[in-house]
C-alpha positions as CSV (number, residue, x, y, z in Angstrom):
1,M,50.2,67.5,-56.9
2,P,49.3,64.1,-55.6
3,L,47.4,61.7,-57.8
4,S,44.7,61.4,-55.1
5,Y,43.8,63.1,-51.8
6,P,43.0,61.2,-48.6
7,N,39.5,62.7,-48.4
8,G,38.9,62.7,-52.1
9,T,39.2,65.3,-54.9
10,V,35.8,66.9,-54.3
11,A,36.6,67.4,-50.6
12,E,39.9,69.0,-51.6
13,H,38.2,71.3,-54.1
14,R,35.7,72.4,-51.4
15,V,38.5,73.3,-49.0
16,C,40.2,75.4,-51.8
17,R,36.9,77.3,-52.1
18,S,36.0,77.7,-48.4
19,D,39.3,77.8,-46.4
20,A,42.9,78.3,-47.3
21,V,45.3,75.8,-48.9
22,A,48.9,75.7,-49.9
23,F,50.2,74.1,-53.1
24,D,53.8,73.4,-53.9
25,V,54.2,74.9,-57.4
26,S,58.0,74.7,-57.4
27,H,57.9,72.7,-60.6
28,L,57.0,76.0,-62.4
29,G,60.1,77.7,-63.9
30,T,61.7,80.9,-62.7
31,V,63.8,83.2,-65.0
32,R,65.5,86.1,-63.2
33,L,66.2,89.4,-64.9
34,E,68.5,91.8,-63.1
35,G,70.0,95.2,-64.1
36,S,69.1,98.7,-65.1
37,D,67.4,97.5,-68.3
38,A,65.3,94.7,-66.8
39,F,62.2,96.8,-66.5
40,D,62.4,98.1,-70.1
41,V,63.0,94.5,-71.5
42,L,59.9,93.2,-69.7
43,Q,57.7,96.3,-70.3
44,G,58.3,95.9,-74.1
45,A,57.4,92.2,-74.1
46,L,54.3,92.1,-71.8
47,T,50.6,92.7,-72.4
48,N,50.2,94.4,-69.0
49,D,51.8,97.6,-67.8
50,L,54.5,97.1,-65.1
51,H,54.0,100.6,-64.0
52,R,50.8,99.4,-62.3
53,I,52.9,97.4,-59.7
54,G,56.2,98.1,-58.0
55,P,58.8,96.3,-55.9
56,G,57.3,93.7,-53.7
57,R,54.3,93.1,-56.0
58,A,53.4,90.6,-58.7
59,Q,51.4,90.7,-61.9
60,Y,49.8,88.0,-64.1
61,T,50.4,88.8,-67.8
62,H,51.3,87.4,-71.2
63,L,54.7,87.4,-72.7
64,L,54.6,88.2,-76.4
65,D,57.1,87.4,-79.2
66,E,58.2,89.9,-81.8
67,E,55.0,89.4,-83.9
68,A,52.9,90.0,-80.8
69,S,51.8,86.3,-80.5
70,V,51.5,85.0,-77.0
71,L,54.6,82.9,-76.0
72,D,53.3,82.1,-72.5
73,D,51.1,83.3,-69.6
74,I,53.4,84.2,-66.8
75,I,53.6,85.8,-63.4
76,I,56.1,88.7,-62.9
77,W,57.5,89.3,-59.4
78,W,59.1,92.7,-59.1
79,V,61.5,91.6,-56.3
80,A,63.7,94.8,-56.1
81,P,64.1,98.0,-58.1
82,E,66.3,96.2,-60.7
83,R,65.4,92.5,-60.1
84,F,62.4,90.6,-61.6
85,D,61.5,86.9,-61.3
86,V,59.4,85.6,-64.1
87,M,57.5,82.4,-63.6
88,P,56.5,80.7,-66.9
89,N,54.8,77.4,-67.2
90,A,57.3,74.7,-66.4
91,S,57.8,73.4,-70.0
92,N,58.3,77.0,-71.3
93,T,61.2,78.1,-69.1
94,S,63.8,77.7,-71.9
95,R,61.5,79.5,-74.4
96,V,60.8,82.4,-72.1
97,R,64.5,82.7,-71.2
98,A,65.4,82.8,-75.0
99,A,62.8,85.6,-75.4
100,I,63.8,87.9,-72.5
101,G,67.2,86.8,-71.4
102,G,68.0,86.3,-67.8
103,I,69.0,83.2,-65.9
104,D,67.1,80.1,-65.0
105,V,66.9,80.0,-61.1
106,T,64.2,77.3,-60.9
107,A,66.5,74.9,-59.0
108,E,67.5,77.5,-56.4
109,R,64.0,78.3,-55.0
110,A,60.7,76.8,-53.8
111,V,57.3,78.3,-54.5
112,I,54.3,77.7,-52.3
113,A,51.0,79.1,-53.6
114,V,48.3,80.0,-51.1
115,Q,44.7,79.8,-52.5
116,G,41.3,80.4,-51.0
117,P,39.1,83.1,-49.5
118,E,40.6,82.8,-46.0
119,P,44.4,82.7,-46.6
120,G,45.2,85.4,-44.0
121,S,43.6,83.5,-41.1
122,G,46.0,80.6,-41.2
123,W,49.1,82.0,-42.9
124,P,51.9,83.2,-40.6
125,S,52.5,87.0,-40.7
126,S,56.2,86.6,-41.3
127,P,57.8,84.6,-44.1
128,P,57.5,80.9,-43.2
129,R,60.5,78.5,-43.1
130,L,60.1,75.2,-44.8
131,Q,62.2,72.3,-43.5
132,P,62.4,68.9,-45.2
133,L,61.2,65.9,-43.2
134,G,63.0,62.6,-43.7
135,A,65.6,61.6,-46.3
136,S,63.3,61.9,-49.3
137,G,62.4,65.6,-48.8
138,S,58.9,64.8,-50.1
139,S,57.3,66.2,-46.9
140,S,57.9,69.5,-45.2
141,R,56.8,71.4,-42.2
142,L,55.5,75.0,-42.3
143,E,55.6,76.7,-38.9
144,G,55.4,73.3,-37.3
145,R,52.5,72.1,-39.5
146,P,53.1,69.1,-41.7
147,L,52.7,69.6,-45.5
148,R,52.5,66.5,-47.5
149,G,51.7,66.4,-51.2
150,G,49.4,69.1,-52.9
151,G,46.8,71.2,-51.2
152,H,46.7,71.4,-47.4
153,R,44.6,73.2,-44.9
154,L,46.5,75.9,-43.1
155,H,44.1,75.9,-40.2
156,G,41.0,74.1,-38.9
């Protein structure tokens, strides 16, 4: 997230509430669990029921420790029948990995979050390809549209 936006914070907030924006949340961690026991490991440690989703879906939930205290609020992506990607808050990746096992794949992926009431109107129907611009890699292009910094309009 940038420290400031060209049109100001209030204008950026209004776009998030009226249009569609993309945020780079790649700084959040990702722990990958794979194998025939991955579902059972997660099901026993979460507050929500994984049976309510399936492969290709995601669920917001809480990860509990052995005393049922909340370790972190996380997003579970059920990627394939025996593969789950767990996104904890960035500072909790090691703690979440210690609790559920798996491997830290944070450095191997990028995550772009789309927010707003009109995300379908400006988002491509097939998975987008991001390509770095320049040597720094701080700017990217999404389907030919520049993405620089935090939230960005996808149309308009």
